[in-house]
N, CA, C, O and the ligand as a Tripos MOL2 file, in Angstrom:
@<TRIPOS>MOLECULE
protein
  213   211    54     0     0
PROTEIN
NO_CHARGES

@<TRIPOS>ATOM
      1 N           0.8570   -1.2010    0.0000 N.3       1 MET1
      2 CA          0.0000    0.0000    0.0000 C.3       1 MET1
      3 C           0.8880    1.2450    0.0000 C.2       1 MET1
      4 O           1.8340    1.3300    0.7840 O.2       1 MET1
      5 N           0.5990    2.1880   -0.8520 N.am      2 PRO2
      6 CA          1.4270    3.3980   -0.8880 C.3       2 PRO2
      7 C           1.2960    4.1940    0.3980 C.2       2 PRO2
      8 O           0.2750    4.1520    1.0850 O.2       2 PRO2
      9 N           2.3480    4.9100    0.6960 N.am      3 GLU3
     10 CA          2.3130    5.8030    1.8410 C.3       3 GLU3
     11 C           2.3800    7.2420    1.3440 C.2       3 GLU3
     12 O           2.8650    7.5250    0.2480 O.2       3 GLU3
     13 N           1.8850    8.1240    2.1730 N.am      4 TYR4
     14 CA          1.8200    9.5210    1.8010 C.3       4 TYR4
     15 C           2.3960   10.3770    2.9160 C.2       4 TYR4
     16 O           2.2260   10.0890    4.1000 O.2       4 TYR4
     17 N           3.0750   11.4290    2.5090 N.am      5 ARG5
     18 CA          3.5610   12.4090    3.4420 C.3       5 ARG5
     19 C           2.4990   13.5020    3.5450 C.2       5 ARG5
     20 O           2.2090   14.2100    2.5810 O.2       5 ARG5
     21 N           1.9330   13.6140    4.7400 N.am      6 PHE6
     22 CA          0.8940   14.6160    4.9690 C.3       6 PHE6
     23 C           1.5090   15.8460    5.6010 C.2       6 PHE6
     24 O           2.2280   15.7600    6.5960 O.2       6 PHE6
     25 N           1.2220   16.9740    5.0170 N.am      7 THR7
     26 CA          1.6000   18.2460    5.6270 C.3       7 THR7
     27 C           0.3540   19.1230    5.6770 C.2       7 THR7
     28 O          -0.2250   19.4650    4.6460 O.2       7 THR7
     29 N          -0.0420   19.4780    6.8870 N.am      8 CYS8
     30 CA         -1.2460   20.2850    7.0350 C.3       8 CYS8
     31 C          -1.0190   21.6850    6.4670 C.2       8 CYS8
     32 O          -0.0450   22.3470    6.8260 O.2       8 CYS8
     33 N          -1.9090   22.1390    5.5830 N.am      9 PRO9
     34 CA         -1.7560   23.4750    4.9990 C.3       9 PRO9
     35 C          -2.0200   24.5950    6.0010 C.2       9 PRO9
     36 O          -1.6720   25.7480    5.7460 O.2       9 PRO9
     37 N          -2.6220   24.2700    7.1170 N.am     10 LYS10
     38 CA         -2.9760   25.3050    8.0890 C.3      10 LYS10
     39 C          -1.9830   25.3900    9.2410 C.2      10 LYS10
     40 O          -1.5660   26.4830    9.6230 O.2      10 LYS10
     41 N          -1.6010   24.2410    9.7980 N.am     11 CYS11
     42 CA         -0.7420   24.2760   10.9880 C.3      11 CYS11
     43 C           0.6350   23.6560   10.7470 C.2      11 CYS11
     44 O           1.4680   23.6250   11.6530 O.2      11 CYS11
     45 N           0.8780   23.1550    9.5120 N.am     12 ASP12
     46 CA          2.1750   22.5810    9.1520 C.3      12 ASP12
     47 C           2.5190   21.3110    9.9130 C.2      12 ASP12
     48 O           3.6830   20.9100    9.9430 O.2      12 ASP12
     49 N           1.5410   20.6770   10.5210 N.am     13 ALA13
     50 CA          1.7910   19.3720   11.1150 C.3      13 ALA13
     51 C           2.1560   18.3790   10.0190 C.2      13 ALA13
     52 O           1.6010   18.4250    8.9220 O.2      13 ALA13
     53 N           3.0990   17.4750   10.3220 N.am     14 CYS14
     54 CA          3.5390   16.4900    9.3370 C.3      14 CYS14
     55 C           3.3050   15.0880    9.8750 C.2      14 CYS14
     56 O           3.4310   14.8430   11.0750 O.2      14 CYS14
     57 N           2.9640   14.1720    8.9790 N.am     15 ALA15
     58 CA          2.8280   12.7770    9.3570 C.3      15 ALA15
     59 C           2.9350   11.9300    8.1020 C.2      15 ALA15
     60 O           2.6000   12.3830    7.0080 O.2      15 ALA15
     61 N           3.3950   10.7180    8.2610 N.am     16 THR16
     62 CA          3.3780    9.7550    7.1670 C.3      16 THR16
     63 C           2.1970    8.8290    7.3850 C.2      16 THR16
     64 O           2.0660    8.2140    8.4430 O.2      16 THR16
     65 N           1.3440    8.7320    6.3860 N.am     17 VAL17
     66 CA          0.1010    7.9800    6.5310 C.3      17 VAL17
     67 C          -0.0510    7.0160    5.3670 C.2      17 VAL17
     68 O           0.5630    7.1950    4.3160 O.2      17 VAL17
     69 N          -0.8730    5.9950    5.5620 N.am     18 ASP18
     70 CA         -1.1700    5.1020    4.4490 C.3      18 ASP18
     71 C          -2.4510    5.5680    3.7400 C.2      18 ASP18
     72 O          -3.0750    6.5560    4.1290 O.2      18 ASP18
     73 N          -2.8140    4.8370    2.7070 N.am     19 GLY19
     74 CA         -3.9340    5.2710    1.8840 C.3      19 GLY19
     75 C          -5.2410    5.3860    2.6510 C.2      19 GLY19
     76 O          -6.0360    6.2930    2.4050 O.2      19 GLY19
     77 N          -5.4640    4.4580    3.5880 N.am     20 GLY20
     78 CA         -6.6910    4.4930    4.3560 C.3      20 GLY20
     79 C          -6.7780    5.7150    5.2510 C.2      20 GLY20
     80 O          -7.8260    6.3490    5.3710 O.2      20 GLY20
     81 N          -5.6520    6.0290    5.8760 N.am     21 VAL21
     82 CA         -5.6170    7.2030    6.7500 C.3      21 VAL21
     83 C          -5.7650    8.4840    5.9190 C.2      21 VAL21
     84 O          -6.4050    9.4460    6.3430 O.2      21 VAL21
     85 N          -5.1620    8.4720    4.7350 N.am     22 ARG22
     86 CA         -5.3000    9.6230    3.8450 C.3      22 ARG22
     87 C          -6.7780    9.8950    3.5500 C.2      22 ARG22
     88 O          -7.2430   11.0290    3.6590 O.2      22 ARG22
     89 N          -7.5030    8.8490    3.1780 N.am     23 GLU23
     90 CA         -8.9170    9.0140    2.8780 C.3      23 GLU23
     91 C          -9.6680    9.5660    4.0850 C.2      23 GLU23
     92 O         -10.5700   10.3930    3.9570 O.2      23 GLU23
     93 N          -9.2650    9.0800    5.2720 N.am     24 ARG24
     94 CA         -9.9480    9.5030    6.4910 C.3      24 ARG24
     95 C          -9.6910   10.9780    6.7840 C.2      24 ARG24
     96 O         -10.6030   11.7230    7.1430 O.2      24 ARG24
     97 N          -8.4320   11.3820    6.6250 N.am     25 LEU25
     98 CA         -8.0980   12.7760    6.9100 C.3      25 LEU25
     99 C          -8.7730   13.7240    5.9250 C.2      25 LEU25
    100 O          -9.1290   14.8470    6.2820 O.2      25 LEU25
    101 N          -8.9470   13.2710    4.6900 N.am     26 LEU26
    102 CA         -9.6480   14.1010    3.7080 C.3      26 LEU26
    103 C         -11.0870   14.3560    4.1480 C.2      26 LEU26
    104 O         -11.6800   15.3770    3.7980 O.2      26 LEU26
    105 N         -11.6380   13.4290    4.9100 N.am     27 VAL27
    106 CA        -13.0250   13.5650    5.3740 C.3      27 VAL27
    107 C         -13.0870   14.3520    6.6870 C.2      27 VAL27
    108 O         -13.8750   15.2870    6.8290 O.2      27 VAL27
    109 N         -12.2330   13.9500    7.6480 N.am     28 VAL28
    110 CA        -12.3790   14.5020    8.9960 C.3      28 VAL28
    111 C         -11.4950   15.7320    9.2360 C.2      28 VAL28
    112 O         -11.7220   16.4840   10.1850 O.2      28 VAL28
    113 N         -10.4940   15.9350    8.3820 N.am     29 GLY29
    114 CA         -9.6160   17.0860    8.5470 C.3      29 GLY29
    115 C          -8.3770   16.7510    9.3470 C.2      29 GLY29
    116 O          -8.1690   15.6120    9.7640 O.2      29 GLY29
    117 N          -7.5510   17.7780    9.5530 N.am     30 CYS30
    118 CA         -6.2850   17.6130   10.2590 C.3      30 CYS30
    119 C          -6.5100   17.1390   11.6920 C.2      30 CYS30
    120 O          -7.3560   17.6890   12.3980 O.2      30 CYS30
    121 N          -5.7540   16.1130   12.1330 N.am     31 PRO31
    122 CA         -5.9110   15.6170   13.5010 C.3      31 PRO31
    123 C          -5.3610   16.5760   14.5490 C.2      31 PRO31
    124 O          -5.6570   16.4320   15.7350 O.2      31 PRO31
    125 N          -4.5750   17.5390   14.1290 N.am     32 VAL32
    126 CA         -3.9700   18.4790   15.0800 C.3      32 VAL32
    127 C          -4.8330   19.7280   15.2430 C.2      32 VAL32
    128 O          -5.1710   20.1150   16.3620 O.2      32 VAL32
    129 N          -5.1880   20.3590   14.1140 N.am     33 CYS33
    130 CA         -5.8990   21.6390   14.2010 C.3      33 CYS33
    131 C          -7.3420   21.5340   13.7080 C.2      33 CYS33
    132 O          -8.1010   22.5010   13.7830 O.2      33 CYS33
    133 N          -7.7180   20.3470   13.2000 N.am     34 ALA34
    134 CA         -9.0740   20.1210   12.7080 C.3      34 ALA34
    135 C          -9.4100   20.9680   11.4840 C.2      34 ALA34
    136 O         -10.5740   21.0970   11.1040 O.2      34 ALA34
    137 N          -8.3770   21.5390   10.8760 N.am     35 GLY35
    138 CA         -8.6130   22.3080    9.6600 C.3      35 GLY35
    139 C          -8.9040   21.3930    8.4810 C.2      35 GLY35
    140 O          -8.5500   20.2140    8.5050 O.2      35 GLY35
    141 N          -9.5370   21.9200    7.4700 N.am     36 GLY36
    142 CA         -9.8400   21.1460    6.2790 C.3      36 GLY36
    143 C          -8.5660   20.7230    5.5620 C.2      36 GLY36
    144 O          -7.5980   21.4810    5.4950 O.2      36 GLY36
    145 N          -8.5770   19.5100    5.0270 N.am     37 VAL37
    146 CA         -7.4190   18.9500    4.3370 C.3      37 VAL37
    147 C          -7.8380   18.5990    2.9160 C.2      37 VAL37
    148 O          -8.8710   17.9660    2.6970 O.2      37 VAL37
    149 N          -7.0250   19.0160    1.9590 N.am     38 ASP38
    150 CA         -7.3140   18.7150    0.5720 C.3      38 ASP38
    151 C          -6.2220   17.8160    0.0010 C.2      38 ASP38
    152 O          -5.1740   17.6340    0.6200 O.2      38 ASP38
    153 N          -6.4670   17.2630   -1.1630 N.am     39 THR39
    154 CA         -5.5300   16.2930   -1.7370 C.3      39 THR39
    155 C          -4.1010   16.8180   -1.9030 C.2      39 THR39
    156 O          -3.1670   16.0330   -1.7390 O.2      39 THR39
    157 N          -3.8760   18.1030   -2.2210 N.am     40 PRO40
    158 CA         -2.4890   18.5620   -2.3420 C.3      40 PRO40
    159 C          -1.6820   18.4840   -1.0470 C.2      40 PRO40
    160 O          -0.4580   18.6120   -1.0800 O.2      40 PRO40
    161 N          -2.3420   18.2780    0.0890 N.am     41 ALA41
    162 CA         -1.6330   18.1400    1.3540 C.3      41 ALA41
    163 C          -0.8920   16.8000    1.4470 C.2      41 ALA41
    164 O          -0.0990   16.5860    2.3640 O.2      41 ALA41
    165 N          -1.1540   15.9090    0.4980 N.am     42 PHE42
    166 CA         -0.5470   14.5790    0.5300 C.3      42 PHE42
    167 C           0.3860   14.3860   -0.6610 C.2      42 PHE42
    168 O           0.0140   14.6540   -1.8030 O.2      42 PHE42
    169 N           1.5840   13.9250   -0.3860 N.am     43 VAL43
    170 CA          2.5420   13.5950   -1.4400 C.3      43 VAL43
    171 C           2.9410   12.1360   -1.2620 C.2      43 VAL43
    172 O           3.3740   11.7280   -0.1850 O.2      43 VAL43
    173 N           2.7900   11.3560   -2.3270 N.am     44 GLU44
    174 CA          3.1260    9.9440   -2.2170 C.3      44 GLU44
    175 C           4.6260    9.7880   -2.0120 C.2      44 GLU44
    176 O           5.4280   10.4590   -2.6620 O.2      44 GLU44
    177 N           4.9890    8.9010   -1.1070 N.am     45 VAL45
    178 CA          6.3990    8.6520   -0.8290 C.3      45 VAL45
    179 C           6.7220    7.1930   -1.1020 C.2      45 VAL45
    180 O           5.8740    6.3140   -0.9490 O.2      45 VAL45
    181 N           7.9620    6.9480   -1.5090 N.am     46 SER46
    182 CA          8.3980    5.5800   -1.7550 C.3      46 SER46
    183 C           8.6570    4.8870   -0.4270 C.2      46 SER46
    184 O           9.1250    5.5170    0.5210 O.2      46 SER46
    185 N           8.3580    3.6010   -0.3500 N.am     47 PRO47
    186 CA          8.6660    2.8600    0.8720 C.3      47 PRO47
    187 C          10.1670    2.8630    1.1470 C.2      47 PRO47
    188 O          10.9870    2.9390    0.2320 O.2      47 PRO47
    189 N          10.4990    2.7780    2.4180 N.am     48 HIS48
    190 CA         11.9050    2.7040    2.7800 C.3      48 HIS48
    191 C          12.4910    1.3850    2.2920 C.2      48 HIS48
    192 O          11.7880    0.3780    2.1990 O.2      48 HIS48
    193 N          13.7700    1.3990    1.9850 N.am     49 GLY49
    194 CA         14.4500    0.1720    1.6650 C.3      49 GLY49
    195 C          14.4980   -0.1420    0.1810 C.2      49 GLY49
    196 O          15.0650   -1.1640   -0.2040 O.2      49 GLY49
    197 N          13.9380    0.6830   -0.6440 N.am     50 THR50
    198 CA         14.0590    0.4560   -2.0810 C.3      50 THR50
    199 C          15.3360    1.1040   -2.5940 C.2      50 THR50
    200 O          15.9240    1.9650   -1.9400 O.2      50 THR50
    201 N          15.7460    0.6760   -3.7680 N.am     51 ASP51
    202 CA         16.9630    1.2550   -4.3330 C.3      51 ASP51
    203 C          16.6470    2.2300   -5.4580 C.2      51 ASP51
    204 O          17.4930    2.5350   -6.2980 O.2      51 ASP51
    205 N          15.4210    2.7070   -5.4530 N.am     52 ARG52
    206 CA         15.0910    3.7070   -6.4650 C.3      52 ARG52
    207 C          15.8100    5.0150   -6.1450 C.2      52 ARG52
    208 O          15.9000    5.4160   -4.9840 O.2      52 ARG52
    209 N          16.3140    5.6670   -7.1700 N.am     53 PRO53
    210 CA         17.0300    6.9270   -6.9420 C.3      53 PRO53
    211 C          16.1090    8.0330   -6.4480 C.2      53 PRO53
    212 O          16.5610    9.1530   -6.2110 O.2      53 PRO53
    213 ZN         -3.4510   21.2020   10.9900 Zn       54 ZN54
@<TRIPOS>BOND
     1     1     2 1
     2     2     3 1
     3     3     4 2
     4     3     5 am
     5     5     6 1
     6     6     7 1
     7     7     8 2
     8     7     9 am
     9     9    10 1
    10    10    11 1
    11    11    12 2
    12    11    13 am
    13    13    14 1
    14    14    15 1
    15    15    16 2
    16    15    17 am
    17    17    18 1
    18    18    19 1
    19    19    20 2
    20    19    21 am
    21    21    22 1
    22    22    23 1
    23    23    24 2
    24    23    25 am
    25    25    26 1
    26    26    27 1
    27    27    28 2
    28    27    29 am
    29    29    30 1
    30    30    31 1
    31    31    32 2
    32    31    33 am
    33    33    34 1
    34    34    35 1
    35    35    36 2
    36    35    37 am
    37    37    38 1
    38    38    39 1
    39    39    40 2
    40    39    41 am
    41    41    42 1
    42    42    43 1
    43    43    44 2
    44    43    45 am
    45    45    46 1
    46    46    47 1
    47    47    48 2
    48    47    49 am
    49    49    50 1
    50    50    51 1
    51    51    52 2
    52    51    53 am
    53    53    54 1
    54    54    55 1
    55    55    56 2
    56    55    57 am
    57    57    58 1
    58    58    59 1
    59    59    60 2
    60    59    61 am
    61    61    62 1
    62    62    63 1
    63    63    64 2
    64    63    65 am
    65    65    66 1
    66    66    67 1
    67    67    68 2
    68    67    69 am
    69    69    70 1
    70    70    71 1
    71    71    72 2
    72    71    73 am
    73    73    74 1
    74    74    75 1
    75    75    76 2
    76    75    77 am
    77    77    78 1
    78    78    79 1
    79    79    80 2
    80    79    81 am
    81    81    82 1
    82    82    83 1
    83    83    84 2
    84    83    85 am
    85    85    86 1
    86    86    87 1
    87    87    88 2
    88    87    89 am
    89    89    90 1
    90    90    91 1
    91    91    92 2
    92    91    93 am
    93    93    94 1
    94    94    95 1
    95    95    96 2
    96    95    97 am
    97    97    98 1
    98    98    99 1
    99    99   100 2
   100    99   101 am
   101   101   102 1
   102   102   103 1
   103   103   104 2
   104   103   105 am
   105   105   106 1
   106   106   107 1
   107   107   108 2
   108   107   109 am
   109   109   110 1
   110   110   111 1
   111   111   112 2
   112   111   113 am
   113   113   114 1
   114   114   115 1
   115   115   116 2
   116   115   117 am
   117   117   118 1
   118   118   119 1
   119   119   120 2
   120   119   121 am
   121   121   122 1
   122   122   123 1
   123   123   124 2
   124   123   125 am
   125   125   126 1
   126   126   127 1
   127   127   128 2
   128   127   129 am
   129   129   130 1
   130   130   131 1
   131   131   132 2
   132   131   133 am
   133   133   134 1
   134   134   135 1
   135   135   136 2
   136   135   137 am
   137   137   138 1
   138   138   139 1
   139   139   140 2
   140   139   141 am
   141   141   142 1
   142   142   143 1
   143   143   144 2
   144   143   145 am
   145   145   146 1
   146   146   147 1
   147   147   148 2
   148   147   149 am
   149   149   150 1
   150   150   151 1
   151   151   152 2
   152   151   153 am
   153   153   154 1
   154   154   155 1
   155   155   156 2
   156   155   157 am
   157   157   158 1
   158   158   159 1
   159   159   160 2
   160   159   161 am
   161   161   162 1
   162   162   163 1
   163   163   164 2
   164   163   165 am
   165   165   166 1
   166   166   167 1
   167   167   168 2
   168   167   169 am
   169   169   170 1
   170   170   171 1
   171   171   172 2
   172   171   173 am
   173   173   174 1
   174   174   175 1
   175   175   176 2
   176   175   177 am
   177   177   178 1
   178   178   179 1
   179   179   180 2
   180   179   181 am
   181   181   182 1
   182   182   183 1
   183   183   184 2
   184   183   185 am
   185   185   186 1
   186   186   187 1
   187   187   188 2
   188   187   189 am
   189   189   190 1
   190   190   191 1
   191   191   192 2
   192   191   193 am
   193   193   194 1
   194   194   195 1
   195   195   196 2
   196   195   197 am
   197   197   198 1
   198   198   199 1
   199   199   200 2
   200   199   201 am
   201   201   202 1
   202   202   203 1
   203   203   204 2
   204   203   205 am
   205   205   206 1
   206   206   207 1
   207   207   208 2
   208   207   209 am
   209   209   210 1
   210   210   211 1
   211   211   212 2
@<TRIPOS>SUBSTRUCTURE
     1 MET1         2 RESIDUE 1 A MET
     2 PRO2         6 RESIDUE 1 A PRO
     3 GLU3        10 RESIDUE 1 A GLU
     4 TYR4        14 RESIDUE 1 A TYR
     5 ARG5        18 RESIDUE 1 A ARG
     6 PHE6        22 RESIDUE 1 A PHE
     7 THR7        26 RESIDUE 1 A THR
     8 CYS8        30 RESIDUE 1 A CYS
     9 PRO9        34 RESIDUE 1 A PRO
    10 LYS10       38 RESIDUE 1 A LYS
    11 CYS11       42 RESIDUE 1 A CYS
    12 ASP12       46 RESIDUE 1 A ASP
    13 ALA13       50 RESIDUE 1 A ALA
    14 CYS14       54 RESIDUE 1 A CYS
    15 ALA15       58 RESIDUE 1 A ALA
    16 THR16       62 RESIDUE 1 A THR
    17 VAL17       66 RESIDUE 1 A VAL
    18 ASP18       70 RESIDUE 1 A ASP
    19 GLY19       74 RESIDUE 1 A GLY
    20 GLY20       78 RESIDUE 1 A GLY
    21 VAL21       82 RESIDUE 1 A VAL
    22 ARG22       86 RESIDUE 1 A ARG
    23 GLU23       90 RESIDUE 1 A GLU
    24 ARG24       94 RESIDUE 1 A ARG
    25 LEU25       98 RESIDUE 1 A LEU
    26 LEU26      102 RESIDUE 1 A LEU
    27 VAL27      106 RESIDUE 1 A VAL
    28 VAL28      110 RESIDUE 1 A VAL
    29 GLY29      114 RESIDUE 1 A GLY
    30 CYS30      118 RESIDUE 1 A CYS
    31 PRO31      122 RESIDUE 1 A PRO
    32 VAL32      126 RESIDUE 1 A VAL
    33 CYS33      130 RESIDUE 1 A CYS
    34 ALA34      134 RESIDUE 1 A ALA
    35 GLY35      138 RESIDUE 1 A GLY
    36 GLY36      142 RESIDUE 1 A GLY
    37 VAL37      146 RESIDUE 1 A VAL
    38 ASP38      150 RESIDUE 1 A ASP
    39 THR39      154 RESIDUE 1 A THR
    40 PRO40      158 RESIDUE 1 A PRO
    41 ALA41      162 RESIDUE 1 A ALA
    42 PHE42      166 RESIDUE 1 A PHE
    43 VAL43      170 RESIDUE 1 A VAL
    44 GLU44      174 RESIDUE 1 A GLU
    45 VAL45      178 RESIDUE 1 A VAL
    46 SER46      182 RESIDUE 1 A SER
    47 PRO47      186 RESIDUE 1 A PRO
    48 HIS48      190 RESIDUE 1 A HIS
    49 GLY49      194 RESIDUE 1 A GLY
    50 THR50      198 RESIDUE 1 A THR
    51 ASP51      202 RESIDUE 1 A ASP
    52 ARG52      206 RESIDUE 1 A ARG
    53 PRO53      210 RESIDUE 1 A PRO
    54 ZN54       213 GROUP 0 **** ****
């Protein structure tokens, strides 16, 4: 399952989340400030341990 780097556009909180959590945050908002979260707040990240450049 892909992971995503979440950065809150309102409070700059950061977290690495999986796809399920991403969907949840898009609905419920930031867990820190409860601000609205949109898709650009998430950037897909490669899993650790790969040899991709
Ligand atoms: Zn926030």
